[in-house]
C-alpha positions, 0 to 999 in steps of 0.5 A: 111711233112717229105718225106722219100726217099729209094732206092730199088736195088732188084727189079723185073725188075732187075732195081733199083727203088726209093721207096718214102713215105709221110705220109700215100702216098706210091710210087715207079718210075725210078730213075731219070736222070737229066741233067749234068748241074745239078751240073756245077761249080757256086752258088746253087742258080744258079742251073735251075734244076726243082723239077719236074724233079727230084722227082714224080708229086705227091711229087712235089706238097706236096713240093710246097704246105706245104714245109717240109723235104726231107729225102734221104737214104745214099743208094742214089746215090752219086749226090743226096747228093750233088745236091742242093735240097733247091735251086731245083725251081717249077714254077720257083720258089725256095723252100728255106726255105720251104724245108730241104734236109737231106742228109745221113739221118740214119735209125734209131729206136728212136730219137736222144739222147740229147748232152750236153758239150761245143761247141769248135771254131777252128777260122783259119780265122785271117784276119776277125773280123766278128767272134771275137764274136762268143766265146764270147758271154756269152755261153758255147763256147769256141775258142780252137785254132786260126793256124793250128798247134795250131788246131792239138794240140788242137785235139790231145789233147782234150777228145771229149767226153767232148764237144758237138759240133765242129766249123771249120771256114777257107779258103777252097780250094774247091777240093778234094785233098785239102779241106781247106786253111791256110792264106798262100794258103797251103793245109791242113786238118783236124787231125780227132781222132777215136772220133770226137764231134756229131756235127760238123759244117765246115765253109769254101768255097766249090765247087759246085759239092761238095767236102765237100760232099764227106768229110762229107760223110767220116765222117759219118761213124759210127766210130768217134761219129759224128751224124750231120754235116753241111757243106756248097755246094758252097762259103760262105760269112764270114759276112752273115755267122758269123751272122747266125753262132752266132744266131744258137749257142745262139738258139740251147744252149738255146732253145728246137729247133733242127739242122734241124728246126734251119737250115731251119728258118735261109735259109728262111731269105733274108739276108742269101742267101749267109750264111746259105741258102748255107749249107747242112745237112748230118746225123741226122737233130733232134739233142738237145743240154742239157735240154731245158731251159723253163718249162716244159708246151708243148708237144716239152718241155715233149717229150725232158724230156722223150728223155734221159729217152728213151735211159737207157730203154732196153724194155717198160716194163723196161721204166716203171719200171725204166726210167719212173721215171725219166720221170714222174718226170721231167713231174709232178715234183713228184714221188716215184720209183718204180711206182704205178699204179696210178703214172703209169697211170698218166704217160700214160695219159700224154705222150699219150696226146702228142704223135700227137703233135711231130715229126715223130721220136719222135712218133715211139718211143713213140709209143711203150711205149703208146701201152704198158701202154695202155694194163695195163690202158686203152684198149679203147685208145690201140685200137685207137693207133693200128688203127692209123697205117694205111700205115706207112710201113717206120716206125722202125721196132721196132715200127712194131713188138709192132703193132704186140704185140698188134694185136695179144694180140687183137686177129687180127692175120692178122693183127699181120702177115701184121706187122710183114711183114712190120717190117721184111721188113725194114719199 
C-alpha cells in the first residue's frame, strides 16, 4: 500500500495540517511534535520512537498489518526526511523491510521514464577489497576514478547524459561542512557539474541527524537531472554494503525491478542491518533501467514495454496514433502504422487487462489512455473505468482531467464538476 503524506499550509485555523491518503481513505491531522531524542546521535535502529507518536492511528494500523511505502511531500519539514522511518517501532517491533519511506517524493503525473547507460563508480575506499568486484561483474558498470583528483577529472570529462547512475564509495565526515573524507582524513566534496546521472548512490558514513539527507535535498533541485538518491542515515558496514551493492546492481540492470522495490526487499535481510537497512531513498522510487530482460509475458513487463512510449505522447490521441504503434509492437510482436481499428481495439484490450495489476503511478498514467480508447471501442468498460474514480483525490491532475472529460461525455455533469474540483486542488 502507498500512503501519501502532504503538508497543508493554508487552513481555516491558520495552523499547518498533515494530510494523508491510503487507498480510498484520506484525512487530516495536526502536525505531530516528536521528542528531540528522535534524532539523537547513534545508529538508526536505536531510535525508540513509536509509529503512533508520528502518524494517525488509522495509518499505523495499515502499515503494521500490510506494510507499504510512505511517500513524503517535499514541503514537509526537514526533520521528516531525516527521520529513520524504517526503524520506527510498533508494538515494540521495527518495520524494517515492511515500510519504505520515500523522502521528498516528487508530485508527478506520470511514472518515471526508464534510464539507460552504464553505471559509473568512484571508489575512493582503496584500503578495502570489499568493493573490488563491483566493476568486474560483467555488467555495464565501470570504475572511472579511485582518487579525489581522478574523480575531479572524471566528473569534468564525462558526458553524464550517457550514464544511468553514479556510485560514490568513500569515507564520510559525518558533518554538514565535511560530508566526505580522503584516506588522509582531509575533507573533500564531489565537484558536481550542471548535469548528473538520474541515479546517485552515496556510500559514506553519515550522521544520524541527517547531514547526507540535507546533501541529497540540495541535489534534488530539479536542475542537475538527478531523480533518485540513496544515502545513508548513520554509519555503514563496508562488508555488508558491498554485498548489497553487487546484488543491487545485478538486479537493477538485469531485471524489471525498480529502485524502491529492490531497496525495500534488501532492508528486510537481517544481514543488511548495518548496510542497506541504513540507506534512505530520496526522489523517485519507481526508477527502472533500460528494457526488461525477460519476455513481455506479464503485467509488469508489458507496462514496462509501454512506459517509454508514454513519454513520446502529448495526448491520448497521440499515444494511440503514434506511440501506440511501438506499444502494440512490444505487446504483440507485430503491427503496422498507423493503427487500424482492429489493432487499436487489440491495444485497448491488452492495456485495460494490465491496468489493475500495476503500481499506482503507472495506473494513474495509463488510465486516461484507457478511457480514451474505451470511448472509441467499449462503452461498458468506459463506465467501469469511470466508476473506479472512488475517492482517489490525491491522483495527478491529468487523471482528474480525463475523468472530467469522460463524465461530461456521458452526461454526468456533477461528476465532471467534482473531477474538475479535485484536479484544480492539485490532486
